[in-house]
Every structure is written in C-alpha cells, then in structure tokens.
C-alpha positions as CSV (number, residue, x, y, z in Angstrom):
1,M,-54.7,-46.5,-28.7
2,A,-51.5,-48.5,-28.4
3,G,-49.7,-47.2,-31.4
4,H,-47.2,-45.1,-29.3
5,S,-45.7,-48.1,-27.6
6,K,-45.9,-50.4,-30.6
7,W,-43.7,-47.9,-32.5
8,N,-41.3,-47.8,-29.5
9,N,-41.0,-51.5,-29.4
10,I,-39.9,-51.9,-33.1
11,K,-38.4,-48.7,-34.3
12,R,-34.8,-48.7,-35.5
13,R,-32.2,-46.1,-34.5
14,K,-29.1,-45.4,-36.7
15,E,-27.2,-43.3,-34.0
16,S,-24.5,-44.8,-31.9
17,Q,-25.4,-45.4,-28.2
18,D,-23.2,-42.6,-27.0
19,T,-24.7,-40.0,-29.4
20,K,-28.2,-41.2,-28.6
21,R,-27.7,-40.8,-25.0
22,A,-26.3,-37.3,-25.3
23,K,-29.3,-36.3,-27.2
24,V,-31.7,-37.8,-24.6
25,F,-29.8,-36.0,-21.8
26,T,-30.0,-32.7,-23.7
27,K,-33.8,-33.0,-24.1
28,I,-34.4,-34.0,-20.5
29,S,-32.2,-31.1,-19.3
30,T,-34.3,-28.7,-21.3
31,E,-37.5,-30.1,-19.8
32,I,-36.0,-29.9,-16.3
33,F,-35.0,-26.2,-17.0
34,A,-38.4,-25.3,-18.3
35,A,-40.1,-27.0,-15.3
36,V,-38.1,-25.1,-12.7
37,R,-38.6,-21.9,-14.4
38,E,-42.3,-22.5,-14.5
39,S,-43.0,-23.7,-11.0
40,G,-39.8,-23.8,-8.9
41,D,-37.4,-26.4,-7.9
42,D,-39.4,-28.4,-5.4
43,P,-40.6,-31.6,-7.0
44,Q,-43.1,-32.2,-4.3
45,T,-45.1,-29.2,-5.5
46,N,-44.0,-29.2,-9.2
47,L,-45.5,-32.1,-11.1
48,R,-43.8,-31.3,-14.3
49,L,-40.4,-31.3,-12.7
50,R,-41.2,-34.5,-10.8
51,L,-42.0,-36.3,-14.1
52,A,-38.8,-34.9,-15.7
53,L,-36.7,-36.1,-12.8
54,S,-38.3,-39.5,-13.1
55,K,-37.4,-39.6,-16.8
56,A,-33.8,-38.6,-15.9
57,K,-33.6,-41.3,-13.4
58,A,-34.9,-43.9,-15.9
59,E,-32.2,-42.8,-18.3
60,N,-29.4,-42.9,-15.7
61,M,-28.7,-39.2,-16.1
62,P,-25.8,-38.1,-13.8
63,N,-27.0,-36.2,-10.8
64,D,-24.3,-33.5,-11.5
65,N,-26.1,-32.8,-14.9
66,I,-29.5,-32.4,-13.1
67,E,-28.2,-30.2,-10.3
68,R,-26.3,-28.0,-12.9
69,T,-29.5,-27.6,-14.9
70,I,-31.5,-26.6,-11.8
71,K,-28.9,-24.1,-10.8
72,K,-29.2,-22.5,-14.3
73,A,-32.9,-22.4,-14.2
74,L,-32.8,-20.7,-10.7
75,G,-30.4,-18.1,-12.1
76,E,-27.5,-19.2,-10.1
77,E,-25.6,-19.8,-13.3
78,G,-26.0,-18.2,-16.8
79,G,-29.4,-19.2,-18.2
80,V,-31.7,-18.8,-21.1
81,T,-35.4,-18.6,-21.6
82,Y,-37.3,-21.5,-23.3
83,E,-40.5,-21.3,-25.0
84,E,-42.9,-24.3,-25.4
85,L,-44.5,-24.7,-28.7
86,T,-46.7,-27.4,-30.4
87,Y,-46.8,-28.0,-34.2
88,E,-49.4,-30.0,-35.9
89,G,-49.4,-31.5,-39.4
90,Y,-49.7,-34.4,-41.6
91,G,-47.2,-37.1,-42.6
92,P,-47.0,-39.0,-45.8
93,G,-50.4,-40.7,-46.5
94,G,-52.2,-38.3,-44.2
95,A,-50.9,-39.7,-40.9
96,A,-51.4,-37.2,-38.0
97,V,-48.3,-35.7,-36.4
98,M,-47.9,-33.5,-33.4
99,V,-44.4,-32.1,-32.4
100,K,-43.7,-30.6,-29.0
101,V,-40.8,-28.2,-28.9
102,L,-38.9,-26.4,-26.2
103,T,-36.7,-23.8,-27.7
104,D,-34.8,-20.6,-27.1
105,N,-35.2,-19.5,-30.7
106,K,-38.7,-20.2,-32.1
107,N,-37.8,-19.1,-35.6
108,R,-35.1,-21.6,-35.8
109,S,-37.3,-24.4,-34.5
110,A,-40.2,-23.4,-36.8
111,A,-37.9,-23.5,-39.8
112,N,-36.4,-26.8,-38.9
113,V,-39.7,-28.5,-38.2
114,R,-41.2,-27.3,-41.5
115,L,-38.1,-28.5,-43.3
116,A,-38.4,-31.9,-41.9
117,F,-42.0,-32.2,-42.9
118,N,-41.3,-30.8,-46.4
119,K,-38.4,-33.1,-47.1
120,N,-40.2,-36.2,-46.0
121,G,-43.5,-36.0,-47.8
122,G,-45.5,-34.2,-45.1
123,N,-46.9,-30.8,-44.4
124,L,-47.5,-28.6,-41.5
125,G,-51.1,-27.6,-40.8
126,E,-53.0,-25.2,-38.5
127,N,-53.2,-25.4,-34.8
128,G,-55.8,-27.9,-33.9
129,C,-55.8,-29.8,-37.3
130,V,-54.8,-33.1,-35.7
131,S,-54.8,-32.6,-31.9
132,F,-58.4,-34.0,-31.7
133,L,-57.1,-37.3,-32.7
134,F,-55.0,-37.6,-29.5
135,Q,-55.8,-37.9,-25.7
136,R,-53.4,-37.1,-22.9
137,K,-52.8,-40.4,-21.0
138,G,-50.4,-42.0,-18.6
139,V,-48.5,-44.9,-20.2
140,L,-46.7,-47.6,-18.3
141,A,-45.0,-50.4,-20.3
142,I,-43.8,-53.6,-18.5
143,D,-41.8,-56.5,-20.0
144,K,-43.7,-59.8,-19.6
145,E,-40.4,-61.5,-18.6
146,S,-39.8,-58.9,-15.8
147,A,-43.4,-59.0,-14.7
148,G,-43.2,-62.7,-13.9
149,G,-46.3,-64.7,-12.8
150,E,-49.5,-64.9,-14.9
151,E,-51.0,-62.3,-17.2
152,E,-54.2,-62.3,-14.9
153,D,-52.1,-61.5,-11.9
154,L,-50.6,-58.4,-13.7
155,M,-54.1,-57.3,-14.9
156,L,-55.6,-57.6,-11.4
157,D,-52.7,-55.7,-9.8
158,A,-53.0,-53.0,-12.5
159,I,-56.7,-52.7,-12.0
160,E,-56.4,-52.5,-8.2
161,A,-53.8,-49.8,-8.7
162,G,-56.2,-47.7,-10.7
163,A,-55.1,-48.3,-14.4
164,A,-57.8,-47.5,-16.8
165,E,-56.8,-50.0,-19.4
166,V,-54.4,-52.9,-19.9
167,E,-53.3,-54.3,-23.2
168,V,-50.9,-57.1,-24.3
169,L,-48.5,-55.9,-27.0
170,G,-46.1,-58.7,-28.0
171,E,-43.7,-59.2,-25.2
172,S,-44.9,-56.2,-23.2
173,Y,-48.0,-55.1,-21.2
174,E,-49.2,-51.6,-21.7
175,L,-51.2,-49.9,-19.0
176,L,-53.1,-46.7,-19.6
177,T,-54.1,-44.3,-16.8
178,D,-55.8,-40.9,-16.6
179,P,-53.0,-38.2,-16.3
180,E,-54.0,-37.3,-12.8
181,D,-53.8,-41.1,-11.7
182,F,-50.5,-41.8,-13.3
183,E,-48.2,-41.2,-10.3
184,S,-50.5,-43.2,-7.8
185,V,-50.7,-46.1,-10.3
186,K,-47.0,-46.0,-10.8
187,N,-46.2,-45.9,-7.2
188,A,-48.6,-48.7,-6.3
189,L,-47.1,-51.0,-8.9
190,E,-43.5,-50.2,-7.8
191,K,-44.5,-51.2,-4.3
192,S,-45.5,-54.5,-5.8
193,E,-42.1,-54.7,-7.4
194,Y,-43.0,-54.2,-11.0
195,T,-40.4,-52.3,-13.1
196,F,-41.2,-50.2,-16.3
197,K,-39.6,-50.1,-19.6
198,T,-41.3,-46.7,-20.1
199,A,-43.4,-44.6,-17.8
200,E,-44.7,-41.2,-18.9
201,V,-47.6,-38.9,-19.4
202,T,-48.0,-38.5,-23.2
203,M,-50.4,-38.1,-26.1
204,V,-52.0,-41.4,-27.3
205,P,-53.7,-41.6,-30.6
206,T,-57.4,-42.5,-30.5
207,T,-57.3,-43.8,-34.1
208,M,-54.4,-45.4,-36.1
209,S,-53.3,-44.9,-39.7
210,E,-51.9,-47.7,-41.7
211,L,-49.7,-46.7,-44.6
212,G,-48.4,-48.5,-47.7
213,D,-44.7,-49.3,-47.8
214,N,-43.7,-46.2,-49.8
215,D,-45.5,-43.7,-47.4
216,A,-44.5,-45.8,-44.3
217,E,-40.8,-45.5,-45.3
218,K,-41.1,-41.7,-45.7
219,M,-43.0,-41.5,-42.4
220,I,-40.2,-43.3,-40.5
221,K,-37.6,-40.9,-42.0
222,L,-39.9,-37.9,-41.0
223,I,-40.1,-39.1,-37.4
224,D,-36.3,-39.8,-37.2
225,A,-35.7,-36.2,-38.6
226,L,-37.9,-34.6,-36.0
227,E,-36.5,-36.6,-33.1
228,D,-33.0,-35.8,-34.2
229,N,-33.7,-32.0,-33.6
230,D,-32.5,-31.0,-30.2
231,D,-35.4,-28.5,-29.8
232,V,-38.0,-31.2,-30.3
233,Q,-39.0,-32.9,-27.0
234,S,-41.7,-35.3,-28.3
235,V,-43.2,-36.4,-31.5
236,Y,-46.7,-37.9,-31.4
237,H,-48.3,-39.6,-34.3
238,N,-50.9,-42.2,-35.2
239,F,-48.8,-44.2,-37.7
240,Q,-49.2,-48.0,-37.3
241,I,-46.6,-50.5,-38.6
242,D,-45.9,-54.1,-37.8
243,Q,-42.6,-55.9,-37.8
244,K,-43.2,-57.7,-41.2
245,Q,-43.7,-54.2,-42.9
246,L,-40.7,-52.6,-41.1
247,D,-38.5,-55.6,-42.3
248,R,-39.4,-54.8,-45.9
249,L,-38.5,-51.2,-45.7
250,E,-35.1,-49.6,-46.5
251,V,-34.8,-47.5,-43.3
C-alpha cells in the first residue's frame, strides 16, 4: 500500500522550481476555492478547507494568495464555478490510474485527460473500473533524519497517536491512518515535535503493478502529462518502480 510515497520519493521533475511552485499554488488555490464554495470559509467546521490550508502552509503559499482566493469564493471578487470530476483508466501494462479534476470547463478537462492517456499508451475506462483497487487513507511521511532517535520510538509514538500502520521506506517512515483519524494523529505527532515531508488524505493502492522498462517509461510520461494539467488536482496509481529501474529509463 506504499506505492504512493515510493513514487514521490524517486520521481523526477523536468520543470524549473519557479514553474513547479506556480503550478502547485494554482492547484491549491482551486482546492481552497472549491472547499469554500462547498462548505464556507470557517476551517473549524470545513474539513476540506482545513486540509487545503494545511497543504498551502506546507508549500509556503503566501497569505495574500490564500485570502484572495477565499474572497473570490465568497463572491467578494469575480469568481467562477468549479466542478469536481474523477476519471478512471488503465496505464501502459494495465496499471490502474485515477485522476481527480477540479474544473470550470469539464469538456476541456475530459479532452485533455483522454489525450494524455491516448498519447502515452493508456486508455480511459468506465467509472468504477479501478477505484476498487484503492482505499482512502491518511498518509504522513517523516524523514528518518528529522525524526531522530530510534525507529522503535517513532513506531511507539505513532501507534500511541492512533496510526493504523507504520512502514519503513528507504530514508523515510510512512504512517497510514483512517481518514477520520488523520488530523488527531497529525496533531499528536506535531506536539511530539515530529515534522512531515507530506501529510495528506489520499487514495492508496491495495495492490501494486510492476511494469517492464518500456511500459514503465510510458507510465512515467503519462503521470507527468496528467500532473502538468492545471485542472488535475491529484493522480493516483498503483505503478511500482524502484530506483534501479528508474535509472535505466530515459525520462
């Protein structure tokens, strides 16, 4: 179930840091906008907004950007309406792919998502064709170096905080929680002075798919193409790759 974080630990990005940051801010702003429109601007009562603001803080998003987005969502400035959509399909070699989209133009988004699949050896499927291969989980990743102390201490602290599972992934620990326990586990560990590389509620694969080099290269390009789309908020997949295979690929 750890493919999500394994991928994040080793994937390569070709964009400059400034361009990447701008895209991240755009996606977070869209999520904040949709969260406010859905349930208001009070993060105490709006879990979706609370999680989006936490993500904005982790990415050092300026407060002015956040406040401007909230004002737009409240109608204090010109705004738009976003629709949330999920596309499901198969990548090269049959790997499962789910794409979460927030868009003000679903025809544009559908066309762009379909194009990304078609150009990179995948194909879109019907709703529900791969979603059963994923579970919604809270995921908290902690660098071993930043955690300090012994592995056993971290695991005991995580279990005491309410984490459902702890795994060691290279130079990181990955903690999994039930979605409803995510915030309480995160807050408890923050009080114990742990810091997180990533902290989010996401879709985690229940089974992994290993691909040959040719399909793996196409799969990486498919994921990059989808993530490069401003309408795409998240890409979930069960593609598993290790560093040795990645080093062999021309991506």
